[in-house]
Every structure is written in structure tokens, then in C-alpha cells.
A tleap script that builds the chain and sets N, CA, C and O, in Angstrom:
source leaprc.protein.ff14SB
mol = sequence {
  NMET GLU ASP GLY LEU TYR GLU GLU THR ALA
  GLU SER ARG ALA ARG ASN LYS VAL ILE LEU
  TRP TRP MET LEU HIE LEU ALA TYR SER GLU
  ASP GLY ASP ASN VAL ALA PRO PHE PHE GLY
  GLU GLY THR PHE ASN ASP ARG ILE GLU ARG
  TYR ASP GLU ILE ASP GLU GLY GLU ASP ILE
  HIE ASP LEU VAL VAL ALA ARG LYS VAL ALA
  TYR TYR VAL SER PHE TRP PHE VAL GLY ARG
  PRO ASN SER GLN LYS GLU PHE GLN GLU MET
  ILE ASP MET ALA LEU LYS PHE ASP GLU GLU
  GLU THR LYS ALA MET GLU GLU GLU VAL LYS
  LYS SER GLU LYS CSER
}
set mol.1.N position { -33.700 -5.245 -1.334 }
set mol.1.CA position { -33.331 -5.375 -2.765 }
set mol.1.C position { -32.689 -4.401 -3.825 }
set mol.1.O position { -31.935 -4.624 -4.772 }
set mol.2.N position { -33.364 -3.017 -3.240 }
set mol.2.CA position { -33.222 -1.485 -3.824 }
set mol.2.C position { -31.975 -1.329 -3.547 }
set mol.2.O position { -31.082 -1.149 -4.376 }
set mol.3.N position { -31.851 -1.395 -2.316 }
set mol.3.CA position { -29.948 -1.050 -2.307 }
set mol.3.C position { -28.637 -1.797 -2.655 }
set mol.3.O position { -27.464 -1.428 -2.702 }
set mol.4.N position { -29.239 -2.953 -2.876 }
set mol.4.CA position { -28.145 -4.132 -3.238 }
set mol.4.C position { -27.651 -3.867 -4.657 }
set mol.4.O position { -26.539 -3.978 -5.174 }
set mol.5.N position { -29.292 -3.333 -5.291 }
set mol.5.CA position { -28.926 -3.009 -6.561 }
set mol.5.C position { -28.128 -1.616 -6.975 }
set mol.5.O position { -27.327 -1.495 -7.902 }
set mol.6.N position { -28.553 -0.610 -6.052 }
set mol.6.CA position { -27.761 0.751 -6.149 }
set mol.6.C position { -26.567 0.223 -6.185 }
set mol.6.O position { -25.960 0.205 -7.256 }
set mol.7.N position { -26.055 -0.259 -5.129 }
set mol.7.CA position { -24.393 -0.530 -4.938 }
set mol.7.C position { -23.517 -0.858 -6.294 }
set mol.7.O position { -22.367 -0.487 -6.531 }
set mol.8.N position { -24.356 -1.631 -7.089 }
set mol.8.CA position { -23.476 -2.285 -8.348 }
set mol.8.C position { -23.915 -0.888 -9.427 }
set mol.8.O position { -23.327 -1.093 -10.489 }
set mol.9.N position { -24.498 0.056 -9.491 }
set mol.9.CA position { -24.209 0.877 -10.441 }
set mol.9.C position { -23.136 1.735 -10.625 }
set mol.9.O position { -22.435 2.034 -9.658 }
set mol.10.N position { -22.921 2.150 -11.677 }
set mol.10.CA position { -21.575 3.058 -11.656 }
set mol.10.C position { -21.508 4.571 -11.038 }
set mol.10.O position { -20.573 5.366 -10.948 }
set mol.11.N position { -22.765 4.638 -10.682 }
set mol.11.CA position { -22.536 6.175 -9.490 }
set mol.11.C position { -22.236 5.635 -8.698 }
set mol.11.O position { -21.235 6.155 -8.206 }
set mol.12.N position { -22.692 4.335 -7.938 }
set mol.12.CA position { -22.637 4.150 -6.394 }
set mol.12.C position { -21.007 3.879 -6.411 }
set mol.12.O position { -20.285 4.295 -5.505 }
set mol.13.N position { -20.533 3.174 -7.487 }
set mol.13.CA position { -18.787 2.636 -7.365 }
set mol.13.C position { -17.892 3.844 -7.640 }
set mol.13.O position { -16.683 3.702 -7.461 }
set mol.14.N position { -18.466 5.251 -8.140 }
set mol.14.CA position { -17.440 6.180 -8.429 }
set mol.14.C position { -17.758 7.434 -7.097 }
set mol.14.O position { -17.110 8.407 -6.712 }
set mol.15.N position { -19.120 6.811 -6.660 }
set mol.15.CA position { -19.040 8.016 -5.389 }
set mol.15.C position { -17.692 6.895 -4.302 }
set mol.15.O position { -16.619 7.263 -3.823 }
set mol.16.N position { -18.245 5.758 -4.260 }
set mol.16.CA position { -17.390 4.762 -3.145 }
set mol.16.C position { -15.786 5.388 -3.309 }
set mol.16.O position { -15.059 5.675 -2.358 }
set mol.17.N position { -15.441 5.517 -4.729 }
set mol.17.CA position { -14.255 5.802 -5.360 }
set mol.17.C position { -13.600 7.373 -4.762 }
set mol.17.O position { -12.761 7.781 -3.959 }
set mol.18.N position { -14.400 7.794 -5.549 }
set mol.18.CA position { -14.042 9.558 -4.607 }
set mol.18.C position { -14.105 9.432 -3.307 }
set mol.18.O position { -13.016 9.880 -2.949 }
set mol.19.N position { -14.832 9.024 -2.109 }
set mol.19.CA position { -14.793 8.909 -1.051 }
set mol.19.C position { -13.346 7.869 -0.234 }
set mol.19.O position { -12.884 8.045 0.893 }
set mol.20.N position { -13.047 7.128 -0.964 }
set mol.20.CA position { -11.833 6.469 -0.805 }
set mol.20.C position { -10.465 7.448 -1.180 }
set mol.20.O position { -9.595 7.585 -0.320 }
set mol.21.N position { -10.350 8.033 -2.348 }
set mol.21.CA position { -9.331 9.037 -2.617 }
set mol.21.C position { -9.367 9.949 -1.831 }
set mol.21.O position { -8.186 10.138 -1.540 }
set mol.22.N position { -10.211 10.922 -1.079 }
set mol.22.CA position { -10.695 11.636 -0.260 }
set mol.22.C position { -9.991 11.238 1.054 }
set mol.22.O position { -9.131 11.981 1.527 }
set mol.23.N position { -10.357 10.015 1.688 }
set mol.23.CA position { -9.861 9.396 2.625 }
set mol.23.C position { -8.598 9.302 2.852 }
set mol.23.O position { -8.050 9.745 3.861 }
set mol.24.N position { -7.930 8.600 1.745 }
set mol.24.CA position { -6.212 8.507 1.926 }
set mol.24.C position { -5.488 9.920 1.703 }
set mol.24.O position { -4.258 9.903 1.745 }
set mol.25.N position { -5.869 10.642 1.565 }
set mol.25.CA position { -5.807 11.897 0.957 }
set mol.25.C position { -5.254 13.357 2.084 }
set mol.25.O position { -4.253 14.054 2.254 }
set mol.26.N position { -6.583 13.215 2.609 }
set mol.26.CA position { -6.719 13.997 3.741 }
set mol.26.C position { -6.382 13.896 5.266 }
set mol.26.O position { -6.274 14.795 6.100 }
set mol.27.N position { -6.215 12.229 5.416 }
set mol.27.CA position { -5.945 12.074 6.508 }
set mol.27.C position { -4.571 11.965 7.404 }
set mol.27.O position { -4.025 10.869 7.282 }
set mol.28.N position { -4.108 12.608 8.014 }
set mol.28.CA position { -2.874 13.220 8.542 }
set mol.28.C position { -2.895 12.801 10.240 }
set mol.28.O position { -3.822 12.953 11.034 }
set mol.29.N position { -1.569 12.241 10.469 }
set mol.29.CA position { -1.230 12.092 11.855 }
set mol.29.C position { -0.156 12.782 12.279 }
set mol.29.O position { 0.839 12.846 11.557 }
set mol.30.N position { -0.194 13.323 13.360 }
set mol.30.CA position { 0.267 14.196 13.918 }
set mol.30.C position { 1.400 13.759 15.449 }
set mol.30.O position { 0.870 13.302 16.462 }
set mol.31.N position { 2.775 13.963 15.388 }
set mol.31.CA position { 3.227 13.391 16.488 }
set mol.31.C position { 4.596 14.286 16.465 }
set mol.31.O position { 5.582 14.370 15.733 }
set mol.32.N position { 4.122 14.913 17.668 }
set mol.32.CA position { 4.820 16.373 17.933 }
set mol.32.C position { 4.453 17.329 17.004 }
set mol.32.O position { 3.366 17.734 16.593 }
set mol.33.N position { 6.003 17.689 16.686 }
set mol.33.CA position { 6.258 18.909 15.452 }
set mol.33.C position { 5.845 18.333 14.085 }
set mol.33.O position { 5.597 19.122 13.173 }
set mol.34.N position { 5.747 16.854 13.867 }
set mol.34.CA position { 5.791 16.011 12.766 }
set mol.34.C position { 4.354 15.457 12.371 }
set mol.34.O position { 3.657 14.656 12.994 }
set mol.35.N position { 4.078 16.158 11.061 }
set mol.35.CA position { 2.760 15.673 10.753 }
set mol.35.C position { 3.381 15.125 9.146 }
set mol.35.O position { 4.295 15.578 8.457 }
set mol.36.N position { 2.540 14.082 8.950 }
set mol.36.CA position { 2.632 13.151 8.131 }
set mol.36.C position { 1.328 12.583 7.298 }
set mol.36.O position { 0.342 12.382 8.008 }
set mol.37.N position { 1.220 12.374 6.274 }
set mol.37.CA position { 0.142 11.357 5.768 }
set mol.37.C position { -0.220 9.719 6.757 }
set mol.37.O position { 0.526 8.791 7.068 }
set mol.38.N position { -1.472 9.931 6.970 }
set mol.38.CA position { -1.580 8.988 7.561 }
set mol.38.C position { -1.536 7.410 7.046 }
set mol.38.O position { -1.022 6.433 7.590 }
set mol.39.N position { -2.296 7.526 5.748 }
set mol.39.CA position { -2.086 6.402 4.786 }
set mol.39.C position { -0.911 6.738 4.194 }
set mol.39.O position { -1.216 6.953 3.021 }
set mol.40.N position { 0.650 6.963 4.372 }
set mol.40.CA position { 1.504 7.420 3.980 }
set mol.40.C position { 1.724 8.232 2.552 }
set mol.40.O position { 0.763 8.918 2.205 }
set mol.41.N position { 2.806 8.229 1.748 }
set mol.41.CA position { 2.709 8.820 0.706 }
set mol.41.C position { 2.923 8.292 -0.354 }
set mol.41.O position { 3.169 7.087 -0.403 }
set mol.42.N position { 2.888 8.925 -1.254 }
set mol.42.CA position { 3.024 8.292 -2.850 }
set mol.42.C position { 2.040 8.268 -4.045 }
set mol.42.O position { 1.711 9.266 -4.687 }
set mol.43.N position { 1.672 7.183 -4.233 }
set mol.43.CA position { 0.488 6.963 -5.424 }
set mol.43.C position { -0.525 6.555 -4.906 }
set mol.43.O position { -0.428 5.984 -3.820 }
set mol.44.N position { -1.721 6.715 -5.488 }
set mol.44.CA position { -2.935 6.096 -4.529 }
set mol.44.C position { -2.865 4.801 -4.498 }
set mol.44.O position { -3.302 4.209 -3.511 }
set mol.45.N position { -2.387 4.208 -5.407 }
set mol.45.CA position { -2.087 2.617 -5.072 }
set mol.45.C position { -1.206 2.241 -3.944 }
set mol.45.O position { -1.412 1.214 -3.297 }
set mol.46.N position { 0.078 3.304 -3.617 }
set mol.46.CA position { 0.831 2.820 -2.667 }
set mol.46.C position { -0.105 2.950 -1.564 }
set mol.46.O position { 0.032 2.023 -0.766 }
set mol.47.N position { -1.448 4.184 -1.090 }
set mol.47.CA position { -1.571 4.705 -0.227 }
set mol.47.C position { -2.797 3.516 0.192 }
set mol.47.O position { -2.934 3.253 1.387 }
set mol.48.N position { -3.548 2.918 -0.692 }
set mol.48.CA position { -4.266 1.891 -0.917 }
set mol.48.C position { -3.701 0.510 -0.033 }
set mol.48.O position { -4.200 -0.018 0.961 }
set mol.49.N position { -2.557 0.177 -0.744 }
set mol.49.CA position { -1.706 -0.729 0.140 }
set mol.49.C position { -1.402 -0.646 1.650 }
set mol.49.O position { -1.410 -1.687 2.307 }
set mol.50.N position { -1.127 0.577 2.250 }
set mol.50.CA position { -0.972 0.917 3.794 }
set mol.50.C position { -2.440 0.729 4.054 }
set mol.50.O position { -2.599 -0.163 4.887 }
set mol.51.N position { -3.887 1.401 3.519 }
set mol.51.CA position { -4.928 1.467 4.066 }
set mol.51.C position { -5.114 -0.466 4.258 }
set mol.51.O position { -5.334 -0.848 5.408 }
set mol.52.N position { -5.028 -1.444 3.254 }
set mol.52.CA position { -5.088 -2.547 3.524 }
set mol.52.C position { -4.131 -3.178 4.478 }
set mol.52.O position { -4.534 -4.185 5.061 }
set mol.53.N position { -2.946 -2.752 4.726 }
set mol.53.CA position { -1.714 -3.410 5.794 }
set mol.53.C position { -2.874 -3.000 7.192 }
set mol.53.O position { -3.040 -3.885 8.031 }
set mol.54.N position { -3.538 -1.814 7.348 }
set mol.54.CA position { -3.844 -1.379 8.457 }
set mol.54.C position { -5.075 -1.883 8.848 }
set mol.54.O position { -5.398 -1.808 10.034 }
set mol.55.N position { -6.170 -2.632 7.618 }
set mol.55.CA position { -7.164 -2.816 7.706 }
set mol.55.C position { -7.156 -4.503 8.186 }
set mol.55.O position { -8.054 -5.095 8.785 }
set mol.56.N position { -5.762 -5.079 7.686 }
set mol.56.CA position { -5.595 -6.472 8.111 }
set mol.56.C position { -4.692 -6.557 9.074 }
set mol.56.O position { -4.208 -7.591 9.535 }
set mol.57.N position { -4.473 -5.485 9.368 }
set mol.57.CA position { -3.326 -5.428 10.644 }
set mol.57.C position { -3.942 -5.835 12.029 }
set mol.57.O position { -5.119 -6.176 12.140 }
set mol.58.N position { -2.893 -5.761 13.272 }
set mol.58.CA position { -3.591 -5.819 14.463 }
set mol.58.C position { -3.265 -4.555 15.601 }
set mol.58.O position { -3.153 -4.594 16.827 }
set mol.59.N position { -3.181 -3.604 14.770 }
set mol.59.CA position { -2.861 -2.252 15.381 }
set mol.59.C position { -4.715 -1.649 15.945 }
set mol.59.O position { -5.481 -1.578 14.985 }
set mol.60.N position { -4.995 -1.478 16.558 }
set mol.60.CA position { -6.301 -1.331 16.807 }
set mol.60.C position { -6.596 0.000 16.816 }
set mol.60.O position { -7.737 0.437 16.663 }
set mol.61.N position { -5.454 0.782 17.018 }
set mol.61.CA position { -5.586 2.236 17.383 }
set mol.61.C position { -5.553 2.826 15.680 }
set mol.61.O position { -6.394 3.653 15.326 }
set mol.62.N position { -4.646 2.376 14.840 }
set mol.62.CA position { -4.853 2.520 13.457 }
set mol.62.C position { -6.177 2.445 12.798 }
set mol.62.O position { -6.774 3.331 12.186 }
set mol.63.N position { -6.657 0.740 13.129 }
set mol.63.CA position { -7.805 0.520 12.861 }
set mol.63.C position { -9.133 1.370 13.023 }
set mol.63.O position { -10.091 1.699 12.324 }
set mol.64.N position { -8.756 1.517 14.094 }
set mol.64.CA position { -9.957 2.656 14.563 }
set mol.64.C position { -10.162 3.993 14.041 }
set mol.64.O position { -11.210 4.637 14.005 }
set mol.65.N position { -8.952 4.325 13.624 }
set mol.65.CA position { -8.530 5.733 12.959 }
set mol.65.C position { -9.019 5.898 11.450 }
set mol.65.O position { -9.569 6.834 10.870 }
set mol.66.N position { -8.740 5.034 11.169 }
set mol.66.CA position { -9.035 4.664 9.698 }
set mol.66.C position { -10.143 4.176 9.791 }
set mol.66.O position { -10.510 4.319 8.625 }
set mol.67.N position { -11.116 3.617 10.388 }
set mol.67.CA position { -12.622 3.355 9.929 }
set mol.67.C position { -12.944 5.059 10.333 }
set mol.67.O position { -13.402 5.843 9.501 }
set mol.68.N position { -12.626 5.428 11.696 }
set mol.68.CA position { -13.522 6.646 11.699 }
set mol.68.C position { -13.219 7.463 10.787 }
set mol.68.O position { -14.230 8.146 10.626 }
set mol.69.N position { -12.211 7.897 9.902 }
set mol.69.CA position { -12.071 8.973 8.819 }
set mol.69.C position { -12.635 8.359 7.808 }
set mol.69.O position { -12.921 9.238 6.995 }
set mol.70.N position { -13.065 6.967 7.270 }
set mol.70.CA position { -13.740 6.530 6.417 }
set mol.70.C position { -15.276 7.248 6.802 }
set mol.70.O position { -15.834 8.013 6.015 }
set mol.71.N position { -15.753 6.936 7.903 }
set mol.71.CA position { -17.109 7.398 8.434 }
set mol.71.C position { -17.076 8.838 8.490 }
set mol.71.O position { -18.033 9.392 7.951 }
set mol.72.N position { -16.137 9.624 9.054 }
set mol.72.CA position { -16.354 10.943 8.936 }
set mol.72.C position { -16.323 11.823 7.226 }
set mol.72.O position { -16.930 12.787 6.760 }
set mol.73.N position { -15.171 10.773 6.651 }
set mol.73.CA position { -15.322 11.549 5.462 }
set mol.73.C position { -16.481 11.451 4.276 }
set mol.73.O position { -16.697 12.250 3.364 }
set mol.74.N position { -17.257 10.011 4.644 }
set mol.74.CA position { -18.461 9.273 3.969 }
set mol.74.C position { -19.505 10.319 4.581 }
set mol.74.O position { -20.439 10.425 3.785 }
set mol.75.N position { -19.714 11.243 5.858 }
set mol.75.CA position { -20.645 11.693 6.126 }
set mol.75.C position { -20.353 13.020 5.337 }
set mol.75.O position { -21.265 13.554 4.708 }
set mol.76.N position { -19.268 13.480 5.361 }
set mol.76.CA position { -19.076 14.858 5.082 }
set mol.76.C position { -19.460 14.574 3.225 }
set mol.76.O position { -20.492 15.202 2.987 }
set mol.77.N position { -19.146 14.131 2.436 }
set mol.77.CA position { -19.202 13.754 1.236 }
set mol.77.C position { -20.569 13.741 0.695 }
set mol.77.O position { -20.963 14.343 -0.304 }
set mol.78.N position { -21.371 12.829 1.634 }
set mol.78.CA position { -22.911 12.765 0.992 }
set mol.78.C position { -23.590 13.571 1.909 }
set mol.78.O position { -24.786 13.590 1.619 }
set mol.79.N position { -23.318 14.280 2.944 }
set mol.79.CA position { -24.204 15.380 3.570 }
set mol.79.C position { -24.024 16.603 3.541 }
set mol.79.O position { -24.661 17.432 4.191 }
set mol.80.N position { -22.713 16.911 2.415 }
set mol.80.CA position { -22.862 18.076 2.032 }
set mol.80.C position { -23.049 19.414 3.111 }
set mol.80.O position { -23.886 20.315 3.064 }
set mol.81.N position { -21.967 19.188 4.070 }
set mol.81.CA position { -21.950 20.747 4.525 }
set mol.81.C position { -21.639 22.437 4.105 }
set mol.81.O position { -20.650 23.025 3.667 }
set mol.82.N position { -22.370 22.658 4.305 }
set mol.82.CA position { -22.211 24.391 3.694 }
set mol.82.C position { -20.757 24.980 4.447 }
set mol.82.O position { -20.356 26.103 4.142 }
set mol.83.N position { -20.096 24.236 5.329 }
set mol.83.CA position { -19.547 25.466 7.066 }
set mol.83.C position { -19.408 23.900 7.497 }
set mol.83.O position { -19.989 22.826 7.344 }
set mol.84.N position { -17.907 24.637 8.335 }
set mol.84.CA position { -17.675 23.480 9.304 }
set mol.84.C position { -18.487 23.506 10.621 }
set mol.84.O position { -18.229 22.598 11.411 }
set mol.85.N position { -19.662 24.633 11.066 }
set mol.85.CA position { -20.323 24.676 11.630 }
set mol.85.C position { -21.432 23.641 11.342 }
set mol.85.O position { -21.871 22.861 12.186 }
set mol.86.N position { -21.715 23.696 10.442 }
set mol.86.CA position { -22.801 22.665 9.999 }
set mol.86.C position { -22.180 21.311 9.618 }
set mol.86.O position { -22.912 20.322 9.589 }
set mol.87.N position { -20.884 21.209 9.326 }
set mol.87.CA position { -20.303 19.820 9.514 }
set mol.87.C position { -20.476 19.426 11.283 }
set mol.87.O position { -21.082 18.455 11.737 }
set mol.88.N position { -20.076 20.013 11.715 }
set mol.88.CA position { -20.070 19.839 13.230 }
set mol.88.C position { -20.904 19.458 13.686 }
set mol.88.O position { -21.018 18.417 14.334 }
set mol.89.N position { -22.169 20.760 13.262 }
set mol.89.CA position { -23.558 20.089 13.416 }
set mol.89.C position { -23.685 18.850 13.501 }
set mol.89.O position { -23.677 18.329 14.617 }
set mol.90.N position { -23.808 18.204 12.527 }
set mol.90.CA position { -24.017 17.063 12.022 }
set mol.90.C position { -23.418 15.801 12.688 }
set mol.90.O position { -24.128 14.815 12.883 }
set mol.91.N position { -21.810 15.837 13.119 }
set mol.91.CA position { -21.438 15.060 13.545 }
set mol.91.C position { -22.182 15.005 14.961 }
set mol.91.O position { -22.792 14.021 15.377 }
set mol.92.N position { -22.018 16.332 15.695 }
set mol.92.CA position { -22.618 16.186 16.849 }
set mol.92.C position { -24.142 15.142 17.190 }
set mol.92.O position { -24.460 14.417 18.134 }
set mol.93.N position { -24.714 15.473 16.074 }
set mol.93.CA position { -25.752 15.007 16.114 }
set mol.93.C position { -25.547 13.287 15.841 }
set mol.93.O position { -26.339 12.524 16.394 }
set mol.94.N position { -24.580 12.802 15.071 }
set mol.94.CA position { -24.523 11.560 14.713 }
set mol.94.C position { -23.927 10.660 16.082 }
set mol.94.O position { -24.246 9.509 16.380 }
set mol.95.N position { -23.148 11.394 16.667 }
set mol.95.CA position { -22.551 11.007 17.808 }
set mol.95.C position { -23.744 10.784 18.841 }
set mol.95.O position { -24.147 9.706 19.279 }
set mol.96.N position { -24.220 12.095 19.130 }
set mol.96.CA position { -25.796 11.784 20.163 }
set mol.96.C position { -26.249 10.631 19.903 }
set mol.96.O position { -26.106 9.654 20.639 }
set mol.97.N position { -26.997 10.646 18.535 }
set mol.97.CA position { -27.726 9.156 17.776 }
set mol.97.C position { -27.056 7.944 18.372 }
set mol.97.O position { -27.651 7.134 19.083 }
set mol.98.N position { -25.577 7.854 17.988 }
set mol.98.CA position { -24.747 6.622 18.284 }
set mol.98.C position { -24.564 6.419 20.352 }
set mol.98.O position { -24.386 5.292 20.813 }
set mol.99.N position { -24.618 7.199 20.939 }
set mol.99.CA position { -24.447 7.064 22.547 }
set mol.99.C position { -26.001 6.445 22.942 }
set mol.99.O position { -26.209 5.580 23.793 }
set mol.100.N position { -27.090 7.161 22.045 }
set mol.100.CA position { -28.303 7.034 22.443 }
set mol.100.C position { -29.077 5.464 21.973 }
set mol.100.O position { -30.052 4.963 22.533 }
set mol.101.N position { -28.185 4.800 20.581 }
set mol.101.CA position { -28.064 3.086 20.263 }
set mol.101.C position { -27.303 2.624 20.984 }
set mol.101.O position { -27.490 1.415 21.120 }
set mol.102.N position { -26.318 3.097 21.663 }
set mol.102.CA position { -25.327 2.047 22.594 }
set mol.102.C position { -25.899 2.159 23.788 }
set mol.102.O position { -26.013 1.165 24.505 }
set mol.103.N position { -26.296 3.257 24.137 }
set mol.103.CA position { -27.285 3.084 25.427 }
set mol.103.C position { -28.183 2.054 25.696 }
set mol.103.O position { -28.093 1.225 26.602 }
set mol.104.N position { -29.571 2.217 24.353 }
set mol.104.CA position { -30.206 1.467 24.058 }
set mol.104.C position { -29.944 -0.080 24.180 }
set mol.104.O position { -30.765 -0.815 24.728 }
set mol.105.N position { -28.786 -0.531 23.657 }
set mol.105.CA position { -28.467 -2.098 23.543 }
set mol.105.C position { -27.915 -2.357 24.573 }
set mol.105.O position { -28.144 -3.501 24.964 }
set mol.106.N position { -26.855 -1.388 25.592 }
set mol.106.CA position { -26.879 -2.050 26.681 }
set mol.106.C position { -27.981 -1.932 27.871 }
set mol.106.O position { -27.655 -2.092 29.048 }
set mol.107.N position { -28.975 -1.712 27.572 }
set mol.107.CA position { -30.593 -1.644 28.170 }
set mol.107.C position { -30.853 -2.946 28.282 }
set mol.107.O position { -31.232 -3.564 29.277 }
set mol.108.N position { -30.460 -3.612 26.392 }
set mol.108.CA position { -31.608 -4.712 26.284 }
set mol.108.C position { -30.397 -5.849 26.797 }
set mol.108.O position { -30.809 -6.925 27.228 }
set mol.109.N position { -29.036 -5.622 26.750 }
set mol.109.CA position { -28.370 -6.905 27.306 }
set mol.109.C position { -28.702 -7.036 28.914 }
set mol.109.O position { -28.808 -8.072 29.570 }
set mol.110.N position { -28.827 -5.731 29.330 }
set mol.110.CA position { -28.993 -5.731 31.113 }
set mol.110.C position { -30.434 -6.733 30.906 }
set mol.110.O position { -30.825 -7.777 31.428 }
set mol.111.N position { -30.819 -6.067 30.150 }
set mol.111.CA position { -32.578 -7.364 30.676 }
set mol.111.C position { -32.384 -8.818 29.860 }
set mol.111.O position { -33.033 -9.750 30.336 }
set mol.112.N position { -31.809 -9.023 29.037 }
set mol.112.CA position { -31.453 -10.492 28.678 }
set mol.112.C position { -30.679 -11.022 29.657 }
set mol.112.O position { -30.639 -12.251 29.715 }
set mol.113.N position { -29.952 -10.282 30.569 }
set mol.113.CA position { -28.928 -10.708 31.392 }
set mol.113.C position { -30.147 -11.588 32.633 }
set mol.113.O position { -30.111 -12.768 32.979 }
set mol.114.N position { -30.917 -10.740 32.971 }
set mol.114.CA position { -31.607 -10.571 34.056 }
set mol.114.C position { -32.866 -11.761 33.981 }
set mol.114.O position { -33.492 -12.147 34.968 }
set mol.115.N position { -33.051 -12.184 32.738 }
set mol.115.CA position { -33.988 -13.169 32.304 }
set mol.115.C position { -33.513 -14.483 32.672 }
set mol.115.O position { -34.176 -15.481 32.389 }
savepdb mol mol.pdb
quit
């Protein structure tokens, strides 16, 4: 219940908007020598429209990239690493945790299939 209340605060809304702004402005795609903003150019609203297109679209690659960008920007913003090395250590730790969690879930599925 407390988490739900926090998500309704001005502080939480502001944090989420800042994370969204960073996400829309930091992500770039690279195709050979061509580097372009992943969420397009233009105003914040233009980029939000592109984000919505990706989120509602059928291109799995773009959707996975958008979600990873959101995850890493949130991780960076909330974790406040002081260096690239600290950020990489945080990412490595999170990836290790994700792998362990995935492995545990797979083992649970195997156990339930045997039953």
C-alpha cells in the first residue's frame, strides 16, 4: 500500500518524468556510420509519440531496446553511480541477479512438469 501511495506523489511523478526525458534524449541507434536519436528528433512530445509507436508496435527489437533503455536509465538515475566503472558494476550485479532468477524459474518449471 505504501508503494502505491508513493507513486501518486509529486516527487514520484517528477522522478518518472525526468527518467523519461533522459531516456528519450540519451538513446541513439547506430547503423554503419549513421548515428541517429533512437526515439527520433524534435520536441519532447514528438519523441513521446515515437516511444508510443514502439511500445504499441510489432517490432520486437525496437521494443526490447526501448525497455532496456528505460531499465538502464532508471537504474542509473536511482543508483547514482559516481563513475562508469560503478555503473558497470551495478549492471553486472543486476544481470547476475537476473540470470540467477531466470535459472531458478526454469528449475521450478522443470519440477512442475515432472509432477
